[in-house]
C-alpha positions, 0 to 999 in steps of 0.5 A, a space after each residue: 498386248 498384241 503379238 507378232 502376227 498382229 505386228 506384221 499386219 500393222 507393218 503394211 501401214 507405211 507410216 507405222 513401218 517407218 518407226 522401225 527404220 533405225 533398227 540395226 538388230 532384232 533387239 532394236 526391232 523388238 524394243 520399238 515394237 514393245 514401245 508400240 504395244 506389241 508384246 514380243 520377244 527376241 526369241 519369238 521374232 527369230 522363230 517367226 522369221 522361219 515362216 515360209 512365204 506361203 505362211 507369211 502371205 497368210 499372216 501378213 497378207 503378202 505385198 508390202 508386209 512381205 517386202 518389210 519382212 524381207 527387209 527386217 531379216 536383211 537388216 538384222 542379218 538373219 
């Protein structure tokens, strides 16, 4: 199963990212991710939210993924 950095790379695909639109919490996000084959936990997700902008750009390539990352943090109230 894929991990968090692979999930964030996949979030660059707008069609894939739309699968997460109904998420209202970190738990919802993790549940959808698991259904999509990404083996992450709520704790992993929360700790990965602490990435710096520079680290995020390295992991996810910046651009759309960075926008999605910020949207996910806002959505989950983090």
